[in-house]
C-alpha positions as CSV (number, residue, x, y, z in Angstrom):
1,T,150.2,50.8,198.2
2,T,152.6,53.0,200.0
3,A,152.9,56.7,200.5
4,H,155.9,57.6,198.3
5,P,155.8,56.3,194.6
6,K,159.0,56.7,192.6
7,F,159.1,58.3,189.2
8,D,161.7,57.3,186.7
9,N,161.8,60.0,183.9
10,L,164.4,58.0,181.9
11,R,162.4,54.9,181.5
12,K,158.9,56.6,181.9
13,K,157.9,54.2,184.6
14,I,156.2,54.6,188.0
15,Y,157.3,52.3,190.9
16,L,154.2,52.0,193.0
17,Y,155.5,49.6,195.5
18,S,153.9,48.0,198.6
19,Y,154.3,45.1,201.0
20,S,152.3,42.2,202.2
21,G,152.1,39.8,205.3
22,F,150.6,37.0,203.4
23,K,153.4,34.6,204.6
24,A,153.1,34.0,208.4
25,N,156.7,34.5,209.5
26,K,158.0,36.6,206.7
27,G,156.6,39.2,204.2
28,L,156.6,40.3,200.6
29,F,157.8,43.4,198.7
30,L,155.5,43.9,196.1
31,N,157.0,45.6,193.0
32,N,154.3,47.2,190.9
33,I,155.5,49.0,187.8
34,L,153.2,51.3,185.8
35,D,153.7,53.5,182.8
36,Y,153.0,57.1,182.6
37,N,149.4,56.4,181.4
38,M,148.8,54.5,184.9
39,T,148.8,51.2,183.1
40,L,150.2,48.3,185.1
41,I,153.1,46.8,183.0
42,E,155.0,44.7,185.6
43,N,154.2,43.0,188.9
44,S,156.6,40.9,190.7
45,K,157.0,39.8,194.5
46,I,160.2,39.6,196.4
47,E,160.4,37.5,199.6
48,L,161.5,39.4,202.7
49,I,162.8,38.2,206.2
50,N,160.8,40.6,208.1
51,N,157.0,40.5,208.1
52,G,156.8,44.2,208.5
53,I,156.3,47.7,207.0
54,I,158.0,49.4,204.1
55,H,157.1,53.1,203.9
56,D,159.6,54.3,201.4
57,I,162.3,53.1,199.0
58,G,165.4,54.7,197.7
59,M,166.3,54.8,194.0
60,T,169.3,55.5,191.9
61,R,169.5,55.9,188.0
62,N,169.4,51.9,187.5
63,H,168.5,50.4,190.7
64,I,165.6,50.4,193.4
65,I,166.7,50.1,197.0
66,I,164.5,47.9,199.2
67,P,164.7,48.2,202.9
68,D,164.0,45.0,204.8
69,M,163.8,46.2,208.6
70,P,162.3,44.5,211.6
71,L,159.4,46.5,212.0
72,K,157.2,43.7,212.2
73,A,153.5,42.8,212.3
74,D,151.8,40.4,214.8
75,F,148.1,40.9,215.1
76,N,147.9,38.5,217.9
77,R,149.4,41.3,220.1
78,I,145.9,42.9,220.1
79,F,144.8,40.4,222.4
80,E,147.4,41.6,224.8
81,D,146.2,45.1,224.6
82,K,149.2,46.1,222.4
83,L,149.7,47.6,219.0
84,P,150.1,45.0,216.3
85,I,153.2,46.7,215.0
86,Y,156.4,46.3,216.9
87,F,160.2,46.8,216.3
88,D,162.2,43.7,216.9
89,K,165.4,44.6,218.3
90,K,166.8,41.1,217.9
91,G,165.8,41.2,214.3
92,K,168.0,41.5,211.2
93,T,168.2,44.8,209.0
94,R,169.2,44.6,205.4
95,I,169.0,46.6,202.3
96,G,168.3,45.0,198.8
97,I,169.6,46.6,195.6
98,L,167.4,45.5,192.7
99,N,168.4,46.4,189.1
100,K,165.6,48.0,187.1
101,D,166.3,46.4,183.9
102,T,167.6,42.7,184.8
103,D,165.8,42.3,188.1
104,K,169.0,41.1,189.6
105,L,168.8,41.5,193.2
106,K,171.7,41.7,195.8
107,W,171.1,42.0,199.6
108,F,173.4,43.7,202.2
109,N,173.2,43.1,205.7
110,F,173.8,45.4,208.6
111,T,175.1,44.8,212.1
112,E,172.9,47.4,213.4
113,N,169.0,47.3,213.6
114,F,167.2,50.4,212.3
115,F,164.1,51.7,210.6
116,I,163.8,54.3,207.7
117,F,160.7,56.1,207.2
118,H,162.0,58.4,204.4
119,F,165.0,58.2,202.0
120,A,166.6,61.4,200.7
121,Y,168.6,60.5,197.5
122,S,170.9,57.7,196.5
123,Y,173.6,57.1,193.8
124,K,176.4,54.6,192.7
125,R,180.0,55.6,193.1
126,A,182.5,53.1,191.8
127,Q,181.9,49.9,193.8
128,E,179.8,51.6,196.5
129,Y,176.1,52.6,196.8
130,I,175.7,55.7,198.7
131,I,172.4,56.2,200.4
132,F,171.2,59.2,202.3
133,A,168.1,58.6,204.6
134,C,166.6,59.5,207.8
135,V,167.5,56.7,210.2
136,M,165.8,55.7,213.5
137,D,167.7,53.4,215.7
138,D,164.7,52.4,218.0
139,L,160.9,52.5,217.3
140,H,158.1,52.4,219.7
141,M,154.9,52.6,217.8
142,E,152.8,53.5,220.8
143,D,154.9,56.7,221.1
144,F,153.0,57.9,218.0
145,V,149.7,57.5,219.6
146,D,150.5,58.9,223.1
147,V,154.0,59.6,224.6
148,K,152.5,59.8,228.1
149,T,152.3,56.3,228.9
150,L,153.7,54.1,231.9
151,T,156.4,52.6,229.6
152,N,157.8,55.9,228.5
153,P,158.9,57.9,231.6
154,Q,160.7,60.5,229.4
155,E,157.5,61.3,227.8
156,V,159.1,61.8,224.1
157,I,159.1,59.8,221.0
158,R,161.9,57.4,221.6
159,G,164.8,56.5,219.1
160,Q,167.2,59.0,217.5
161,L,165.8,59.8,214.1
162,R,168.6,61.5,212.2
163,L,169.7,62.0,208.6
164,K,172.6,59.5,208.0
165,Q,174.7,58.2,205.1
166,L,174.6,54.5,204.3
167,I,177.4,52.9,202.3
168,L,177.1,49.5,200.7
169,D,180.3,48.1,199.3
170,T,179.7,45.6,196.4
171,D,183.3,44.2,196.4
172,T,183.3,43.3,200.0
173,N,179.6,43.2,200.9
174,N,180.4,45.4,203.9
175,T,178.1,48.1,205.2
176,S,178.7,51.3,207.3
177,I,176.7,54.2,208.5
178,V,178.1,57.7,208.7
179,E,176.7,60.2,211.1
180,N,177.0,63.9,211.1
181,P,178.1,64.9,214.6
182,F,176.3,68.4,214.3
183,L,173.0,66.7,213.5
184,E,173.3,64.2,216.3
185,S,173.5,67.1,218.9
186,L,171.7,70.3,217.5
187,E,171.7,73.0,220.2
188,L,168.0,73.1,220.8
189,D,166.1,73.6,224.0
190,F,163.7,70.7,223.2
191,P,164.1,67.0,222.3
192,Y,164.1,66.6,218.4
193,N,164.0,64.3,215.6
194,L,164.7,64.8,211.9
195,D,162.8,63.5,209.1
196,F,161.1,64.2,205.6
197,P,164.3,64.8,203.9
198,I,164.1,66.9,200.6
199,Q,166.7,67.5,198.0
200,S,167.4,70.9,197.0
201,T,166.6,71.5,193.2
202,Q,169.3,74.2,192.7
203,N,172.2,72.5,194.4
204,P,171.4,68.6,194.7
205,R,174.2,68.3,197.4
206,Y,171.9,70.0,199.8
207,I,169.2,68.1,201.8
208,Y,166.4,69.7,203.9
209,C,164.8,68.0,206.9
210,S,162.0,68.9,209.1
211,I,162.8,69.3,212.9
212,F,160.2,67.7,215.0
213,D,159.6,68.3,218.8
214,S,159.7,64.6,220.0
215,S,157.8,65.6,223.0
216,T,154.7,67.1,221.1
217,G,155.2,66.0,217.5
218,Y,155.0,69.7,216.4
219,I,157.3,70.9,213.5
220,R,159.5,73.6,215.1
221,G,161.8,74.3,212.3
222,Y,163.8,73.0,209.2
223,V,167.5,72.3,208.7
224,Q,169.8,72.2,205.6
225,V,172.8,69.9,205.4
226,D,175.6,69.6,202.7
227,T,176.0,66.1,201.9
228,Y,179.5,66.5,199.9
229,H,181.1,66.8,203.4
230,F,178.2,65.0,205.3
231,G,180.5,63.9,208.2
232,K,181.9,67.3,208.8
233,S,179.3,69.8,207.4
234,K,177.6,72.2,210.0
235,P,173.9,72.5,209.1
236,S,171.9,75.7,208.5
237,I,169.0,75.8,211.0
238,F,165.6,77.9,210.8
239,L,163.4,77.8,213.7
240,F,159.9,79.2,214.0
241,D,159.1,81.7,216.7
242,D,157.4,80.2,219.8
243,G,153.8,79.2,219.2
244,V,154.4,78.9,215.4
245,Y,154.7,75.6,213.8
246,G,155.3,74.2,210.2
247,N,154.2,71.4,207.9
248,S,156.1,68.1,208.1
249,E,156.8,68.0,204.4
250,P,157.6,71.4,202.8
251,Q,158.7,71.7,199.2
252,V,161.5,73.5,197.5
253,V,160.7,76.4,195.2
254,L,163.0,78.6,193.1
255,I,162.2,82.5,192.9
256,E,164.3,84.7,190.8
257,K,167.2,82.2,191.2
258,K,166.8,82.0,195.0
259,E,165.7,78.9,196.7
260,Y,163.1,78.8,199.4
261,L,160.9,76.2,201.3
262,I,157.3,76.5,201.0
263,S,155.3,75.3,203.7
264,Y,151.8,75.6,205.5
265,T,152.4,77.2,209.0
266,Y,150.1,77.8,211.8
267,D,149.8,79.4,215.1
268,S,146.9,79.5,217.7
269,N,144.6,81.7,215.7
270,H,145.5,81.5,212.0
271,S,147.1,79.4,209.2
272,Y,149.4,80.5,206.6
273,L,151.4,79.7,203.4
274,S,155.0,80.5,204.1
275,L,158.1,81.1,202.3
276,I,161.2,80.2,204.3
277,N,164.7,81.4,203.5
278,I,167.0,79.1,205.6
279,E,170.3,80.9,204.8
280,D,169.0,84.5,205.7
281,N,166.6,83.1,208.4
282,L,163.7,84.9,207.0
283,L,160.0,83.9,206.9
284,N,157.2,85.4,204.8
285,S,153.6,84.4,205.2
286,L,150.4,84.9,203.6
287,E,147.2,84.1,205.7
288,I,144.9,81.4,204.4
289,P,141.4,80.6,205.3
290,T,141.8,77.0,206.3
291,R,143.9,74.8,208.4
292,I,146.2,72.2,206.8
293,P,147.1,69.3,209.1
294,P,150.7,69.4,209.7
295,G,151.2,65.7,208.9
296,F,149.9,66.1,205.4
297,H,152.3,65.1,202.5
298,S,152.9,67.6,199.7
299,I,153.9,68.1,196.2
300,Y,154.8,71.2,194.1
301,F,153.9,71.8,190.6
302,K,156.1,74.3,188.6
303,H,154.1,76.4,186.2
C-alpha cells in the first residue's frame, strides 16, 4: 500500500489504494476500500497507461482523483547500473476522476508531463474539478540518492516542485495548470522545492507547504498560501535560523483560537518539538531527548 490513505467520514470508508506493475508495459491502480473496522469491503483494479508509481491521490466529496503519470518502472535498468525507476519525458500524463458510488471513471489528458508526490485538497465547482497539489515538472530519482553525480552538474534536486492549481473541465475535457508567480520565484538565498501541502483547519482556503533546500534536502522553513486568489496571492514565509531544520510534514494545531504548525526540529546538538506561528514569524521549542528523522510523516490527534 502507499503512504497516504484517505478517510471518508461521510461514507465511513478508508481508501487504501496501491499500484502494481503486473502488466508488462502498463500498470494497475488497486482501489482497496475498507470500513472503519479495517475490514476490506471492496477491491477493484483500474488499468493505467504508465507502469509506474502512485504515491498519493486526491479526493473530493464524491470522487477519487487518480494520477497516472510517467514515473515508470523498468527493472532491466539495474543491469545498466541505473535505478529501476525513471521519469519518461515522452510519456503521457493524465488524471482520472472516479465516482465513489457508481465507479464511473473519466480520464483527462494533459499536454504537459509532470509528477505529483502529494495532493493538498480538491473540490468540484460547476463543470470543473479544482485540484491543488505540489507538481514536479521533471524528476530524476538518482537526485534523491546523491545530488553530486556526473549527470547533475548543478548538484541540486532537479525539477521545479511547486504548489499549483489543476483545472479539469468536464464540458470540454480541457485541462489547465495555474501557477502562483510568487511561489515560482521565492526570494531565498538557496535553491528550493515545495512539498507536503497541508490544509489549514481554521481557514480551509490556506495551504501550508514545506520549503526544501534542494541542494541538501533539509527543510529550511514553511510557507502559507491563500488558494482563493491563488494566481495572485503573495505567500507568508517562515524560515528557520541558520543551522536549524524542520520536519518534512508538520501538522496544524489550534491553541486558544490561534493556528500554529507543530513540527519536530533539530540543530547540530539537540532536537525539539516546536510550535511555529507563520503570520507573526515566531518559533517556540521544547527540547526532546531523541531525534526524529526529518523525512518522517506525521499525524496529529486532538484530545
